[in-house]
N, C-alpha and C positions, 0 to 999 in steps of 0.2 A: 313757578310753584314754588322753586326751591327756597326763596326768604317768605313765603307765609306760614303763619304758624297758628295754633290755636291757642297758645298761653307763651307771652314773652315777659319775660322777668329782667327786668333792668338792676343789676347789683349782685354780686355774687358774694356777699357775705352771709352771717348765719341765717338772716330771713330770706335772703334771696336762693341760695343752694337749697334749702328744706323745702321752700315753694315750688322751686322746679323739679327735685325730685318726686314731691308728692303728685304734682299734676302729672308726671309723666305716669306714675305708678296707676293713676286713674285711667289713664289711657291717652292723655292728651301728648299731641306733639308739639314738644317744649322748647324754648331757647332761651340760654341763658347768657346776659351781656356783663361782661366784667372788665374793668379797665386797668385793673392789677393782676394781682393772685386770688384765685377763689379762697374763699375762709374770711375775706373783708378784714376790718380793723381787728376783730378778736382774735383770729388766727395767726395774723402777721405781724399787727402792730401792738395787739392790748392783751388780752385776758391771759393767752398762751405765754407769749413772751415773759410778761410780768411774773406768771406763776411758776415759770422755769427759773426766773431770778431770786423769787421768794423761797424757792427750795435751795436753791444754791446758798442763800441767806441764812436758811434753817440748818444747812451742815456746817457753816461758820460757827454759829451758836453752840451745837453740839460740840465742837472741836473743843472751843474755850472751855464748856462744862465738863468733857469727856474725864479730867483727872479726878472728878469728884467720886466718879464710878470705878476708879482703880484702872482707868487707861491713861499711860503715861506717853503725852504726846511730844514733850519737852517744850510745850507752851509757844512753839514757833510755825507759823504758817503763812503763806502770801497768796495772793489773788491775782492769777493772771487773767487779766481782762480780757484780753482778745480771744483767749480759749475759752473762757466763760459765754461771751458772745456768739462764739462758734458751735458751742453745745445747743444754746437757745435758738441759733439758727438751724440745728439739726432738727429738734423737735418740731420746729415750726414746718419745714419741710416735709417731715414724715407727715403731719396733719394735712397740710394743704395737699400734698400727693394722694392723701386718702380721698379726701372730697373729690379731686378731679376724678379719681377710679371710679367712684360712686356714681357721680354724674355720667360717666362713660357706660356704666353698667345699667342705668337706666335710660341709656338713650336720649339724654339730654343734649341739644346742641349748644357747645359754648362759644360763643365769639367774643376774643380780646379786642377792648377797645373801647373807648368812650361814647357810650349810646345816650340818646335823648330823643323825647318825644318830639315830633315833627307834625304829629295831627292825633286824633283821638285813637287811632288805630295803627299807627305809623311810627316807625323807630328808625333814626339814622345811626350808623355807626361805622367811620371808618371809610366813608364815601360811599357807603352801600344803605340801601333801604330796605328795611323789614317789615312786615305786616303781620298784625296779631288781633283775633277775635277779643282777647283779653290780655292787658297789661297790668303786672303786678310790679310797682316802684318800690326799690329796696337800696335807696342811694346811700344809707347809712349816714354818718356825721362826721363832723370834721372837728379838731380842736377850737376852741373859743380863746381869742386872742383879744384881752381887755385893751381899750385904747391909754396904754400907759407910753409917755414917751420914751424913748429909748429901747421899745419892746423889739424893734430889728436888728438890734445890736449883735455883736460878734458872737457873744457866748450864751445867747439866749435861745433855748430848745424847748420844743415839746416833745412829750413822752416816745413819739417817734424816733426822733434824733438822740434821746439818751438812751434808749434802749438798743442803740447800736456804736454808743461811745466805746473808743479804743482804750481809754485809760481812766480810772476812776478819779473824779475830781476831789481833790483834797477839801475845798470847802463848796459844799453846793446849796444853795437858796432855791426854794420852792414857792412860787406864787400861787397859792391855792391849797387848804385844808382839808378838801373833799375826800373821795374814795381814791382817785388817782393819785393825789398828793399824799398821802398817809401810806397807801402801800409802797409807793417809791422811795419814800422816806424810811420805809421799813427796811428795803433792798439796801440802800447806798449808805445808811448809817452802819449796816452791817459789813458792807465791803470796805468801809473804813473813812468815808468822808464824814467830815463835820457838816451836817445838816441843820438846815433852819428852814422852818416853815413860818409865811406870813399870810395870815388869814383874816379877812376883812370882818367876819363874824366874831363874835364874843368865844366862840369854842369851835371845834374841828366838827367834821362832818355834821351838820345841821341837819341833815335830814333823817338823822335817828335820834332815839333820845337822849337828853341830856347825861343821864348816867352812863350810856355807851360813850358819849364823849369824853366824859372824865376818865373812865378806863382806858382809853386808846391814849390819850393825852399822860396818862401817868405812864403809860408802858414805853411810850416814844421818848419822854423826857429820861427814863430809866435806863434807855439805850443811847442817852446823849444827842436827842435831837433837840434843838432848841425852838420854841414856841413863842411866836408874836401874835397873839390874838388880838381881834378888836384893832387890827392895824391896817390901814391903806397904804399900799404902793404908790409913790407919788411919781416916781420917774426910776430909771435904768440908766447907769452910766457905763462906758465902755472906755477903760484907759490902756495904757500900752500893755502893762503886766497883770492886771486884773478887771474886775467888772466890780458892780457894785449896785444894790437895791436901796433906794433912799424910801423910808417910810415916814409916815406923821413923825416919828419919835427920833430916827436914828437911822443910819447908812450900815449896812451890812455888806463888808467886803466879802468876796466870791470868786470863785474861777468858773463855775456855770451856773446858769439860772433855768429852772425848769417853770416852766408856765402850765401851770396844773388848774386851770379856772374853768375847767368844766367842758362840754362839747354843744354842739348845735347841728341841726338837720342838714345835710348836704342836700341840696335843690337843684343842683347841675341837671338830673335828669329830666326835671321839668321841660327843659328845652321851649318850643315854640309854645309851650300851654303854661307859662309859669304864670300868665297872667288869668288863666280860663279856670286852674285847679286853685279851689278855695284853700286858704292857707288860716290857721290859729296861732299868733304868735309867732310867726316864722317856721310853724311845723306844718305839714301837710293835712289837713282837717279830713278826719275819718269820722264814720259812723260806727256802730257797735259791730257791724259784720264787716270793717276795714275797708268799706268801700267809701272811694273820694266822692266830690262833687259831680264826675264824670260816671255814670253807672257801668263803665266796662273796664274801669281803670281802679285798682286797689293799691293800697300804699301799708306795708308792716315794718317793722324794725324801728331803727331810730329816726327814720325819716318822719315818723308822723308823731315822735316825742313822747307817747303814751308811757313809756317805762324803758330806760335805756339800758337794758340787761341783755346779755346774748341768749339767756334762757326764754326772757319774755319774746325776743325774737325770733325764736325756733317755735314757739307756740303760736305766734303770729303768722309766720311763714307756713306753718299746718293751714291755718284756718282759711287764709287768703286762697292758697291753692284747691282746697275743697269747695269753697263759695264759688270758685272761678267756674269749677265744675258741676255746679249746681246745686251744691248744699247750702244750707241756711242757718250756718253755726255763728252764735255769738262770740265776741272776744271778750272774756271776763278775767282781768290781770289782779283782782283784789285778792287772791290767794297765792300771788307771786312770792317768792322769796327776796329780800334785798341782802345783799353780800358784800362784803369786803374782806380781804383776805391780809391783812396786817397779822401781827403778832400779838397778842392773842386774833383770831378771826372775829367776825362779826357777822350774826344773821339774825335777820326780824322778818316776821310774816304777820298778815291779819293787822289787828288794830293795836297802837299802842295802848299805854294804862291812860295816857290823857284821853286821846280819841274815844276810847270804850268808857270812860267816865263822863264825856260830852253828850253820848249817846243813850247810856245806861244809868247814869248815877250811881246811886248807893249799892245797883245790885252788883256791881262790878268787886270783884275778889281778886287777889295776886297769889302768887305763891313763888317763892325763891329758893334757890340752893346754889351755894357758891360751890364752883368746880373743885377749888381746893381741899374739899371734903369728900371727894369723889377718890376711890380706890385706884383705878387706873392712871388718874390724874396724877396723884403722888408718886405712883410707881414709876411714871413716863416724867416726872418733874414739868408737868405741864398744869401749873397750878392757877393760874389767872384766868379771871371771869367768871361768869354765873349765867344760869338759866333762870328767866322768868318768863311765869305765864300768866295770862288775863283772862279772866274767866267769868261767867254769871254765877254767883252764889246759890241762885237758886234751882237752876237748870243744871247746872254743871258745863253748859255749853262753853268752849274754848274760844274765845275773841281772837286772842293772837299770841305770839311769843316772842320773846327776844334772847339771843343767846349769845355771850361772849365768851371765848375760850377755843382751844385746840378741837380742831374738825367741826366747829360751829356750822359752817356752809354744808356739811354734810348732816349733821345732827336736824337740821331745821326741817329736814323733810317729813320728819313724823309729825310735828306739827302742822305743817302744811296738810297732810293726808287725813289728819283728824278734823280740822279746821273744814275742809272741803267736803270730808263725808259725814259731817254735821255729829261728830261723837262727842261723849262728854270726859270732863278729866275724871270722873268716876269709873267710866269704862276702861281708860288706860290704866287706872291703877287698880282694878279688880279685876280685869282680864286677859291685860297684855302683859307677859313674863318677859322682862329685858334682863339680857346677858349679863353675867358676872364673869369678870370684872369688864364694865365697857362705860364709855364716857355716855353712852344713852342713857344711864340709870339717872343722870343728874336731872333729864327730863321727866323722868319718872318720878323723883323724889320732889321736883318742884310742884308736879302736879299734887302729890301727896299734902306737901303743904299750903297748897289753896285748899285744902279739907281740913286744915291743922291736925293733921297726922303724919307728917314725915316722920321717919325711922331716926334717919341717920344724921339730924340735927338737932339741938335743943329745941324744945317747944317753943311757939310763940308766946310771947308775952301777952298777957291779958290785961283788960280795964286803962 
């Protein structure tokens, strides 16, 4: 009976550890299998390490700007890369240790090792066999390596290796201008590298609105990042003293190459059921309750490919655990913010203007407010970006919001709450008093602008 459980979770990332803890809270005897450290890619190799480096990059920017505020630094500083990595590792250790403590406090059994299904109710791990009434698959994802000749070269790294590098490269080429590529370009350009992004699309982060892409492109260029857009990588060469990325138009000499071409679901945990569990374009197919094609098996987080964000994984983990224990909750991710932690940050939720107009036509109105006109933004010298709201001009219903600017990933939550609560922009402007000075006032002003009554910017032109 030792290895028999009510709920077994394979994968200890954000979806997995949340699912295990929630199942235990509901009274289940639960086990969590993790082949590495709890916390998955997010805590160990993704969100937390990159955000720690991004904060270090922000310190560097502040040092450069300090003399403008009367702080005389002498204009000289240096980056101790091993110490920066050590600090990052300390942050990771604190958080993974905290997750481990939470699992113990909730009496979740944790088994370290690579686990996979051998039958619908059976898991094998480390030569041991475990059974469970319900299995929740949270296998996460792995970096996508495109079929480029030379991609296995000496100087080619994924984000995992780059985050542990002991010396900042003088020249860093990044293949891929998505979220990961742009965030790490922000980091390593601040650290002193000459960064070049090669992106096959005509613009960066094509998942966001073009206006957002333009803002991020301008910011990266301002910080010395070179952009090769609409350019395909043909091959990677490795020479004795340097490497190079060959594109359709040129060859870029570099010391290190980051492959940031996205991520794909890790299906290793499917084991013997690989051919039995239905897939959808390489992702585990699930219904609106996160059930797979096998009734007692759920899948949540990156493995189902619905939305590869940690906050979405948390939400799915909660729902999968509760449904495993008899609930019947649907998983609706339509009001889940998309976030990017560049400088400035980017966040969006709900419908874009283009999507809203496709659905609602001329009923759509927009409101905008430049962050540079916000009092706190001026005081903090964080003037880049804007807030844009997309709404129904008749009812005032908020369809979506896009924010580019300092702390955008924090500000987006107000818009998400308003959309989910089916509030109107009129209710925001007439009944919610925003603190002053605060960045949140920019969202308030954008809502006013959608009603043609913004106070802190000139009136909209008519006709």
